[in-house]
C-alpha positions as CSV (number, residue, x, y, z in Angstrom):
1,M,-16.1,-9.2,-24.6
2,L,-13.6,-7.8,-22.5
3,I,-11.8,-9.5,-19.5
4,T,-12.4,-7.2,-16.2
5,L,-9.7,-7.4,-13.6
6,G,-10.2,-5.6,-10.4
7,F,-8.3,-5.6,-6.9
8,L,-8.9,-4.9,-3.8
9,I,-6.1,-5.3,-1.3
10,Y,-6.0,-6.9,2.5
11,L,-4.3,-5.1,5.4
12,P,-4.7,-7.9,8.1
13,Y,-3.6,-5.5,11.5
14,S,-1.5,-2.8,11.6
15,L,-1.1,0.5,9.8
16,S,2.3,0.5,10.2
17,Q,2.4,-1.8,7.5
18,S,1.1,-1.1,4.1
19,I,0.1,-3.3,1.1
20,T,0.3,-2.0,-2.4
21,Q,-1.3,-3.3,-5.9
22,E,-0.4,-2.0,-9.4
23,P,-2.4,-1.4,-11.3
24,P,-5.4,-1.0,-9.2
25,F,-7.6,-1.8,-12.2
26,L,-7.5,-3.4,-15.9
27,V,-10.4,-4.3,-18.3
28,L,-8.8,-6.6,-21.0
29,G,-9.7,-8.2,-24.1
30,P,-9.5,-12.0,-24.1
31,G,-5.3,-13.0,-25.8
32,Q,-3.9,-9.6,-23.7
33,P,-0.9,-9.6,-22.3
34,V,-1.0,-8.7,-18.7
35,S,0.9,-8.1,-15.4
36,M,-0.1,-6.7,-11.8
37,T,2.6,-6.0,-8.7
38,C,2.1,-6.1,-4.9
39,G,4.0,-4.8,-3.0
40,V,4.8,-5.0,0.8
41,M,6.4,-2.5,2.9
42,G,6.7,-2.4,6.5
43,I,7.5,-6.1,7.1
44,S,11.5,-7.4,6.3
45,V,10.9,-10.4,4.0
46,P,6.6,-11.4,4.3
47,T,5.0,-14.3,2.8
48,I,3.0,-13.0,0.4
49,L,-0.2,-14.6,-1.9
50,W,-2.4,-13.9,-4.8
51,Y,-5.7,-15.4,-4.9
52,R,-8.9,-14.4,-7.2
53,Q,-12.3,-14.2,-6.8
54,G,-15.0,-15.0,-9.5
55,L,-17.2,-11.9,-11.2
56,S,-19.9,-14.0,-9.8
57,G,-18.5,-13.9,-6.2
58,G,-18.6,-16.9,-4.5
59,S,-15.4,-18.1,-2.8
60,L,-11.5,-17.4,-3.4
61,T,-9.8,-19.2,-5.6
62,F,-5.6,-19.2,-4.6
63,I,-3.5,-18.8,-7.1
64,T,0.3,-18.4,-5.7
65,Q,2.4,-17.7,-2.3
66,S,6.2,-16.9,-1.9
67,V,7.2,-17.0,1.5
68,T,10.7,-15.0,0.8
69,T,12.5,-14.0,-2.4
70,G,13.0,-16.2,-5.3
71,S,10.7,-19.2,-3.4
72,V,7.8,-18.9,-5.7
73,E,5.2,-21.9,-5.3
74,K,3.9,-22.4,-9.1
75,P,0.7,-20.4,-9.8
76,T,-2.6,-22.9,-9.9
77,L,-3.2,-20.9,-13.3
78,T,-1.4,-22.9,-15.3
79,H,-1.1,-19.6,-18.1
80,F,0.5,-17.4,-14.9
81,T,3.6,-17.1,-14.2
82,A,4.8,-15.5,-10.9
83,E,7.9,-13.9,-9.6
84,R,9.5,-12.2,-6.9
85,N,13.1,-10.6,-7.5
86,N,13.1,-8.4,-3.9
87,G,11.8,-8.6,-0.4
88,S,8.7,-6.3,-0.9
89,H,7.5,-7.1,-4.7
90,F,5.5,-10.0,-6.0
91,N,4.7,-9.8,-9.7
92,L,1.8,-12.5,-11.2
93,R,1.9,-12.3,-14.8
94,S,0.4,-13.9,-18.0
95,T,1.2,-13.6,-21.6
96,E,-2.5,-14.7,-22.7
97,I,-5.2,-14.0,-20.8
98,T,-8.7,-15.9,-21.5
99,D,-12.4,-15.4,-20.7
100,T,-12.0,-17.3,-17.6
101,D,-9.8,-14.8,-16.0
102,S,-12.1,-12.3,-15.4
103,G,-12.6,-11.3,-11.6
104,V,-11.4,-9.5,-8.5
105,Y,-7.4,-10.6,-7.9
106,Y,-6.4,-10.4,-4.4
107,C,-3.2,-9.9,-2.6
108,A,-2.4,-10.3,0.7
109,W,0.2,-11.2,3.2
């Protein structure tokens, strides 16, 4: 079974700020590692959040947030880790994804 991880980007209010997610789209199998990076530009030290929406749609599931560099809330998906080593980039990783990780991952600030 293949696991699809899609990404959408949320821009809340101004075009002078920008947000990017890398990679923009992934198709992985169970047991494979994954690394996703969210970058926010145009804001000095933004609060950055990760969410996931399952493939069937429905509500978003909060994964983690970071309010400043080095301050990361433990991810609700226990086999994921999160890291923010600089002010503008927030990484979400797993060494081994599962079938239940399929969905659309949202990065927001």
